[in-house]
Wavefront OBJ file of the C-alpha trace (Angstrom):
o trace
v 138.808 53.624 143.742
v 141.464 53.165 145.407
v 140.852 53.568 149.557
v 144.140 55.288 151.561
v 145.053 53.970 154.040
v 143.560 56.884 156.856
v 140.015 56.171 155.248
v 140.230 52.313 155.021
v 142.000 52.599 158.939
v 138.777 54.332 159.543
v 136.838 52.206 157.436
v 138.328 49.450 159.936
v 137.633 50.701 162.967
v 134.123 51.696 162.205
v 132.815 48.933 161.323
v 134.894 47.204 164.341
v 132.952 49.049 166.642
v 129.775 48.215 164.974
v 130.450 44.509 165.081
v 130.994 44.933 168.826
v 127.913 47.349 169.898
v 125.873 44.576 167.717
v 127.599 41.986 169.761
v 127.257 43.282 172.866
v 123.633 44.723 171.980
v 122.789 40.510 171.117
v 124.553 39.368 174.670
v 122.311 41.994 176.238
v 119.139 40.832 174.984
v 116.941 39.448 176.455
v 115.179 36.385 174.567
v 111.047 36.430 175.313
v 111.020 32.314 175.849
v 113.942 30.410 177.306
v 113.458 26.858 177.899
v 115.851 26.240 180.772
v 114.661 21.536 180.155
v 112.234 19.389 180.127
v 110.354 17.646 182.763
v 108.712 14.207 182.304
v 105.584 13.586 183.982
v 105.615 9.644 183.665
v 108.023 6.852 183.188
v 110.187 7.094 180.652
v 109.070 3.701 179.064
v 106.030 4.732 179.412
v 106.017 7.305 176.938
v 108.459 5.244 175.259
v 105.146 2.469 174.368
v 102.673 5.526 173.698
v 105.019 7.847 171.981
v 105.136 6.337 167.471
v 108.875 7.106 166.687
v 110.064 7.374 170.354
v 112.676 9.832 171.659
v 113.913 11.183 167.502
v 109.680 12.352 167.480
v 109.409 13.429 171.080
v 112.518 15.759 169.778
v 111.303 16.962 166.679
v 107.745 17.921 168.617
v 109.835 20.038 171.324
v 111.244 21.496 168.820
v 108.369 22.486 166.658
v 106.971 23.700 169.590
v 109.538 25.139 171.803
v 110.007 27.686 168.366
v 106.313 28.054 167.795
v 105.979 29.092 171.785
v 108.783 31.864 171.311
v 107.229 32.830 168.054
v 104.224 33.855 170.508
v 105.766 35.754 173.727
v 107.580 37.549 170.580
v 103.889 39.093 169.707
v 103.519 39.811 173.451
v 106.371 41.666 174.493
v 103.896 43.629 177.254
v 104.089 40.423 179.386
v 106.048 41.289 182.852
v 109.198 38.809 182.890
v 108.374 35.481 184.537
v 109.560 32.154 185.355
v 107.285 29.163 185.491
v 105.753 25.451 183.257
v 104.083 24.936 180.491
v 102.167 21.849 181.377
v 101.801 19.517 178.421
v 99.262 16.770 177.652
v 99.075 14.688 174.412
v 96.763 12.522 173.349
v 96.415 10.037 170.837
v 94.557 11.950 167.479
v 96.847 15.900 168.091
v 94.209 15.993 170.545
v 96.432 18.400 173.597
v 95.702 20.609 176.941
v 97.915 22.363 178.404
v 98.364 24.223 181.773
v 100.639 26.433 183.333
v 102.112 27.107 186.793
v 103.745 30.953 186.410
v 105.334 33.223 189.034
v 104.438 36.301 188.671
v 101.325 34.906 186.848
v 100.649 35.702 182.866
v 98.897 37.969 181.387
v 96.105 36.728 180.379
v 96.382 37.768 176.538
v 99.575 36.158 176.576
v 97.912 32.794 178.357
v 95.322 32.624 175.718
v 98.088 32.904 172.849
v 100.517 30.681 174.339
v 97.678 28.111 175.310
v 96.254 28.491 171.708
v 100.024 27.944 169.512
v 100.523 24.817 172.243
v 96.812 23.013 171.609
v 96.792 24.015 167.937
v 100.593 23.300 167.049
v 100.890 19.573 165.466
v 101.794 16.943 167.837
v 104.033 13.308 167.787
v 101.670 10.291 167.557
v 100.707 8.792 170.118
v 99.066 5.404 170.449
v 97.691 5.121 173.196
v 96.717 6.663 176.823
v 98.523 10.692 177.531
v 102.207 11.614 177.433
v 102.083 14.759 179.931
v 105.945 16.145 180.911
v 106.503 19.735 181.593
v 108.592 22.671 179.976
v 110.286 24.639 182.356
v 110.051 28.323 181.037
v 111.119 31.846 181.374
v 109.884 34.927 179.017
v 111.282 37.678 179.018
v 113.929 37.104 180.961
v 116.870 34.187 181.454
v 116.905 33.482 185.340
v 114.779 29.630 185.455
v 111.725 29.043 187.609
v 113.072 28.171 191.445
v 110.622 24.915 191.339
v 112.014 21.833 189.352
v 107.765 19.859 189.057
v 104.680 22.116 188.260
v 101.761 22.457 190.251
v 99.154 24.221 188.047
v 95.943 25.800 189.995
v 93.464 23.183 188.147
v 95.652 20.849 189.406
v 95.663 21.589 193.007
v 91.915 22.101 193.246
v 91.528 18.884 191.261
v 93.123 16.865 193.878
v 92.830 19.570 197.255
v 92.286 16.625 200.113
v 92.429 13.833 198.164
v 95.046 10.891 199.616
v 96.842 9.231 198.519
v 96.736 11.979 195.762
v 96.166 10.570 192.174
v 98.873 9.606 189.355
v 99.706 11.303 185.973
v 97.304 9.915 184.256
v 94.957 9.812 186.850
v 94.790 13.511 187.581
v 94.831 14.845 183.720
v 92.050 12.395 182.872
v 90.096 14.308 185.876
v 90.962 17.943 184.985
v 90.802 17.149 181.473
v 88.424 14.143 180.527
v 88.457 11.871 177.839
l 1 2 3 4 5 6 7 8 9 10 11 12 13 14 15 16 17 18 19 20 21 22 23 24 25 26 27 28 29 30 31 32 33 34 35 36 37 38 39 40 41 42 43 44 45 46 47 48 49 50 51 52 53 54 55 56 57 58 59 60 61 62 63 64 65 66 67 68 69 70 71 72 73 74 75 76 77 78 79 80 81 82 83 84 85 86 87 88 89 90 91 92 93 94 95 96 97 98 99 100 101 102 103 104 105 106 107 108 109 110 111 112 113 114 115 116 117 118 119 120 121 122 123 124 125 126 127 128 129 130 131 132 133 134 135 136 137 138 139 140 141 142 143 144 145 146 147 148 149 150 151 152 153 154 155 156 157 158 159 160 161 162 163 164 165 166 167 168 169 170 171 172 173 174 175 176 177 178
């Protein structure tokens, strides 16, 4: 079958228009979760001592966790746009706990689903103590949080009136007892 020049031109024009429309819609699409950066809440050398496999193991865990969180948010499209922190503590034996600091707050169903995702995603091997970090993210938005460090409500409540404030290891032990 031979395509005549006008038909070929018409096909090429339609294909080009469709490709431009697809690119434009992809560029404009809001992602379910955007990770802007990772905030280490402990010194790097402490994390390096406590994580078997070091930076490579942590990077692999962060990649797996990020992918799982995106899928969780995809399943919760009713969540209003928000930005904040997903705070994660990991202890030996693949034990994980999470806290949230979002403005506006996440919907209860979204928070429960994200908590389940974070606390059931296989972690990197932690040999002793715990490692604590926060993911600075936005959900259903591309605007990062205005804060640069998390302040989950549970942490504020636990340290209210304390002077001096405890270091992060002690604080996590207070709100997530061993």
